[in-house]
Steps between C-alpha positions, in 0.01 A plus 500: 500500500507781756214721615553878494301789641558825311334808646460771239535225240287679239729802506802574285777305675256253653348389172843455343595281798175303471571435132848369584368278780228354277751420226693305764184298578441642847166554671438872559240683706465872435337748737447843345235770548561626141544857620826502303519163330291368213324165484596485132867478606442149637172383343677279244654298785179426691470162329871427551532474876408852615221572749395865532336670797368850443567603858696760693793383709351722773222243540693350788260216580489390135879503478535304824260230383667481159845456655377235745311308232745506209833435677707687241859399430591856397343838577588806290375833636466741208159644590530872576383849415811579300433871463714736705252783433207286613678420826549873563132569426364197694765398755272301731323300228822418316667406830239228554581349160874562488584391855216358710391249236854362478532484878174303511653242264822469703298467820265240353792285386659535844188452710372193317847360434434473129788317330639712218827480305540875447312827546625781275404862560546749216631833626624797300803719432277782629623413850835665417335839443736781408805348663779622265716187535542320168458226413226410746609207718282296732710650780450860379323746727123460483307825460136427412332827399139389455245272671550254211875476566449484878256209464725317255795526737294401803358196317843381390626535859197306624579229245860473618421534873216247488734267317771525764272506805259225400701291257303598189691468169474861386681720249442850361584683179540865404390554141655773285289647216351187347358515146359262243183339362169535688595832654198728473592849367158642600560411863613779734742243640661433164872515435643770278603259222146374444387863479767575239388190310139618509598847377689347207206275412254790508723777363446700818734727690722364778581733787840491668530674834855632513774471240459126435843424643356336813631143528312180569571127509228370267451126536317284247225294660646168378814572700282577802316169467835320474611670822175409677532134407861496616416657837203270552698183439853577622531394864774761552246779442355514850407778743659761277421765239635517143510777242344379174631705208763499225773682691530746209355844450360689204364854474140567409624659176688176423182303558294726273755453219507122558122485471503711183755258353297193603184641341672684211302809589561844653322625810393857574669586831411799718745597774353663813665604828595217735242409764576548867592171664587314180811288541779608261724193498438139589656170405568178685790302629398139428811330639298315763258350247785428259669284765199267472563468126275777364584721206272725298464371144328805352669832431263795456521464121435124505222532754321776312531308174334191650243716681397665174488166314290338772250786498473476120413128508 
């Protein structure tokens, strides 16, 4: 049995990871301030090897003591303010959460020589900005356009640099448009697919900014968890960053039709002018991750079908 720390473990991706870790009989400690996550996402696992701390990762002294006391085998850094708009409105506050809190963890592990098998930092495709190169490769030009993207890129570089300088076993990921169960459609941080799902459930109007032909690489959360487990346990994944996606693109219009098919229901769509700064096209090159043996199992149609079925249970 291994011991895992998952920051942001009550959130969307975090709680799906926690569920997978519990099913594999691991011990899991979750730190989450519940500003985005929900306790109900992990409450069923509290009696199955999960310990929950309702704390902010910006409580540096708490985090230091936790790391020194628990001696985690694996540390997964998912805790973040995942809203681009929030980072624009509150750059200093979100910087403390999205960068300084992660740096505190790296520094604590270094300073106190805490033995750990792997530290994984979750970054974002937002670091690529509006760079027109497609598909997005890990070597593509980085053009972070918001404080959120700047902090994500800086944290992933800290992860890699700390790893190389101080011998810490670190790795970073760049997520592309993750969707699936436990994604909160009411949240301002929510992905577009959970909002479409909510509109279909409630017979409400869905607003598309632009013509709906913007492309994205939507990745089902189970594929993301598979990638995380691979990167945590493959010794080749070290001091490097990996795109986590499907490597395929669909348009927003495609995704709307796929959701309608999965739910056997039509959605009322309103098209408005495109918003300034919105990225028109984005999809990933996942060659690097594929070389470790990864492949995405879920197409958009398969992923949406399972997503709908899981939410109906």
